[in-house]
C-alpha positions as CSV (number, residue, x, y, z in Angstrom):
1,X,0.0,0.0,0.0
2,X,1.2,3.5,-0.9
3,X,-0.1,6.5,1.1
4,X,0.2,10.2,0.5
5,X,0.1,12.2,3.8
6,X,-0.5,15.9,3.6
7,X,0.0,17.4,7.0
8,X,1.7,20.7,8.0
9,X,2.2,19.9,11.7
10,X,5.7,18.2,11.8
11,X,5.0,16.3,15.0
12,X,1.9,14.7,13.7
13,X,3.3,14.0,10.3
14,X,6.4,12.3,11.8
15,X,4.3,10.3,14.2
16,X,1.9,9.1,11.5
17,X,4.7,8.4,9.1
18,X,6.5,6.3,11.7
19,X,3.3,4.3,12.5
20,X,2.7,3.6,8.8
21,X,6.2,2.5,8.1
22,X,6.1,0.1,11.1
23,X,3.1,-1.5,9.3
24,X,5.2,-1.8,6.2
25,X,3.1,0.8,4.4
26,X,4.9,3.1,2.0
27,X,4.2,6.8,2.8
28,X,5.1,10.1,1.1
29,X,4.7,13.3,3.1
30,X,3.9,16.8,1.9
31,X,3.7,19.8,4.2
32,X,1.3,22.1,2.3
33,X,-1.8,21.9,0.1
34,X,-0.1,23.0,-3.1
35,X,2.5,20.3,-3.0
36,X,-0.1,17.7,-1.9
37,X,-2.3,18.5,-4.9
38,X,0.6,18.2,-7.2
39,X,1.7,14.9,-5.8
40,X,-1.7,13.2,-5.9
41,X,-2.3,14.4,-9.5
42,X,1.1,13.4,-10.8
43,X,1.6,10.1,-8.9
44,X,-0.4,7.0,-8.0
45,X,-1.4,6.4,-4.4
46,X,-3.7,3.9,-2.8
47,X,-5.1,6.5,-0.3
48,X,-4.5,10.1,0.4
49,X,-4.6,11.5,4.0
50,X,-5.0,15.2,4.1
51,X,-5.4,17.7,7.0
52,X,-8.2,20.2,6.6
53,X,-6.1,23.2,7.8
54,X,-3.1,23.5,5.6
55,X,-0.9,26.3,4.2
56,X,-1.0,27.1,0.5
57,X,-4.4,25.3,-0.1
58,X,-6.7,24.2,2.6
59,X,-7.5,20.5,2.7
60,X,-11.1,21.1,1.4
61,X,-9.6,23.0,-1.6
62,X,-7.1,20.2,-2.3
63,X,-10.0,17.7,-2.3
64,X,-12.2,19.9,-4.5
65,X,-9.5,20.5,-7.1
66,X,-8.4,16.9,-7.4
67,X,-12.0,15.7,-7.8
68,X,-12.6,18.4,-10.5
69,X,-9.6,16.9,-12.3
70,X,-11.1,13.4,-12.1
71,X,-8.5,12.2,-9.6
72,X,-10.5,9.6,-7.6
73,X,-7.8,8.4,-5.2
74,X,-9.6,7.6,-1.9
75,X,-9.3,10.4,0.6
76,X,-9.3,10.4,4.4
77,X,-9.5,13.9,5.9
78,X,-8.0,14.8,9.3
79,X,-9.5,17.7,11.3
80,X,-9.3,19.2,14.7
81,X,-13.0,20.1,14.5
82,X,-16.0,17.9,14.8
83,X,-19.6,18.4,13.7
84,X,-22.0,16.9,11.3
85,X,-21.7,20.0,9.2
86,X,-17.9,19.6,8.8
87,X,-18.3,15.9,8.0
88,X,-21.0,16.4,5.5
89,X,-19.0,19.2,3.8
90,X,-16.0,16.8,3.4
91,X,-18.2,14.1,2.0
92,X,-20.0,16.4,-0.4
93,X,-16.6,17.4,-1.9
94,X,-15.7,13.8,-2.4
95,X,-14.0,12.6,0.8
96,X,-14.2,8.9,1.5
97,X,-13.6,9.0,5.3
98,X,-13.1,11.5,8.1
99,X,-11.1,11.3,11.3
100,X,-11.0,13.9,14.1
101,X,-7.9,14.7,16.0
102,X,-6.7,13.3,18.3
103,X,-7.1,9.9,16.8
104,X,-5.9,6.4,17.3
105,X,-3.1,5.3,15.0
106,X,-4.6,1.8,15.1
107,X,-7.9,3.2,13.9
108,X,-6.1,5.2,11.2
109,X,-4.3,2.2,9.8
110,X,-7.5,0.1,9.8
111,X,-9.4,2.8,7.9
112,X,-6.5,3.1,5.4
113,X,-6.6,-0.6,4.7
114,X,-10.4,-0.5,4.1
115,X,-10.0,2.5,1.8
116,X,-7.2,0.9,-0.2
117,X,-9.5,-1.9,-1.2
118,X,-11.9,0.6,-2.7
119,X,-9.7,1.4,-5.7
120,X,-9.7,4.7,-7.6
121,X,-9.7,3.8,-11.3
122,X,-12.8,5.8,-12.1
123,X,-15.7,7.5,-10.5
124,X,-17.9,4.8,-9.1
125,X,-21.6,4.7,-10.1
126,X,-24.2,5.6,-7.5
127,X,-26.0,2.7,-5.8
128,X,-29.8,3.0,-5.8
129,X,-32.6,1.2,-4.0
130,X,-35.9,3.0,-4.6
131,X,-35.4,6.6,-3.3
132,X,-32.4,5.5,-1.2
133,X,-29.1,6.4,-2.9
134,X,-25.4,6.0,-2.0
135,X,-22.8,7.8,-4.1
136,X,-19.4,6.2,-3.5
137,X,-17.4,8.9,-5.2
138,X,-18.9,11.6,-2.9
139,X,-19.5,9.4,0.1
140,X,-23.0,10.7,0.2
141,X,-26.3,9.0,1.2
142,X,-29.7,10.4,0.7
143,X,-33.4,9.5,0.8
144,X,-34.9,11.4,-2.1
145,X,-33.6,15.0,-1.6
146,X,-32.8,14.5,2.1
147,X,-29.1,13.9,2.8
148,X,-28.2,11.4,5.6
149,X,-25.0,11.7,7.5
150,X,-23.5,8.3,8.5
151,X,-20.4,7.4,10.4
152,X,-17.6,5.6,8.4
153,X,-18.7,2.1,9.6
154,X,-22.4,2.8,9.1
155,X,-21.7,4.0,5.6
156,X,-19.6,0.9,4.7
157,X,-22.2,-1.5,6.1
158,X,-24.9,0.2,4.1
159,X,-22.7,0.1,1.0
160,X,-22.1,-3.6,1.4
161,X,-25.9,-4.2,1.7
162,X,-26.7,-2.0,-1.3
163,X,-24.1,-3.7,-3.5
164,X,-25.9,-7.0,-2.7
165,X,-29.5,-5.6,-2.5
166,X,-32.2,-8.2,-2.5
167,X,-29.7,-10.8,-1.2
168,X,-29.5,-12.0,2.4
169,X,-26.0,-11.6,3.8
170,X,-24.9,-13.2,7.0
171,X,-22.9,-11.2,9.6
172,X,-19.7,-12.9,8.7
173,X,-20.1,-11.7,5.1
174,X,-20.6,-8.1,6.2
175,X,-17.8,-8.2,8.7
176,X,-15.4,-9.5,6.2
177,X,-16.4,-6.9,3.7
178,X,-16.3,-3.9,6.0
179,X,-13.9,-4.5,8.9
180,X,-10.1,-4.8,8.7
181,X,-8.8,-8.4,8.4
182,X,-7.1,-8.0,11.8
183,X,-10.4,-7.4,13.6
184,X,-10.9,-10.1,16.2
185,X,-14.0,-8.8,18.0
186,X,-17.5,-10.2,18.1
187,X,-19.7,-10.5,15.0
188,X,-22.5,-8.9,17.1
189,X,-21.0,-5.5,16.2
190,X,-22.9,-5.9,12.9
191,X,-26.2,-6.1,14.8
192,X,-25.3,-2.8,16.5
193,X,-24.6,-1.0,13.2
194,X,-27.7,-2.4,11.6
195,X,-29.7,-0.8,14.4
196,X,-27.9,2.5,13.9
197,X,-28.6,2.3,10.2
198,X,-32.3,1.7,10.7
199,X,-32.5,4.7,13.0
200,X,-31.0,6.9,10.2
201,X,-32.2,5.6,6.8
202,X,-35.5,3.9,7.8
203,X,-37.3,5.1,10.9
204,X,-37.4,8.9,10.1
205,X,-38.9,8.0,6.7
206,X,-41.3,5.3,7.8
207,X,-39.4,2.7,5.8
208,X,-38.2,-0.8,6.4
209,X,-35.4,-1.2,3.9
210,X,-33.0,-3.1,6.2
211,X,-34.6,-6.4,7.0
212,X,-33.7,-9.3,9.3
213,X,-33.7,-12.7,7.6
214,X,-34.2,-15.2,10.3
215,X,-31.4,-17.8,10.5
216,X,-29.3,-16.0,7.9
217,X,-28.6,-12.3,8.6
218,X,-29.7,-9.1,6.9
219,X,-31.0,-7.9,3.5
220,X,-31.6,-4.6,1.9
221,X,-34.9,-4.4,0.1
222,X,-34.2,-3.8,-3.6
223,X,-36.9,-1.1,-3.7
224,X,-35.5,0.7,-0.6
225,X,-38.3,-0.3,1.7
């Protein structure tokens, strides 16, 4: 895996670079937005990690400009702020994931491995189930015209279900698709995230898209509930 890290705080950049190298992940570091944009448009990376507050160009500007040039390298944004507005803004511009400082290096590495499996050859087509849509290139979910903000794991669980809409998946299938290969926790984590998803994409809209298939697992209704 090859990562581009764009971070202007030397201490954070050094710490992250050291952690990635210890996991045998190749990493290039740029300290400002202009250099970061040049690097990601001129070279091939599996994932780009970019801080929102940079010199030269802000992280959001880097993201916007690379997407406008049809550069679809998966992007994980780092920020010192948190709020649904910030997260939604990042996803609207084409971010794939979002991590708030301070963050766990273990969590960062796990997220990078998930994103590296997404690929970036071309802008991915939106997934649709009735009026429920998921746009992988913009990391955006909506019911009709209503945007829905999901956490990273909620999003990826939904993406897994939508890619297999109409088909029952067991928890092991979803876990294998969404979580890092090193995850050794309980499969019951899927039940938790299914509940979270229902609270966001179904209940507020009076829908029942995410269904329990007794003895098997879960299924996303092909018509969106």
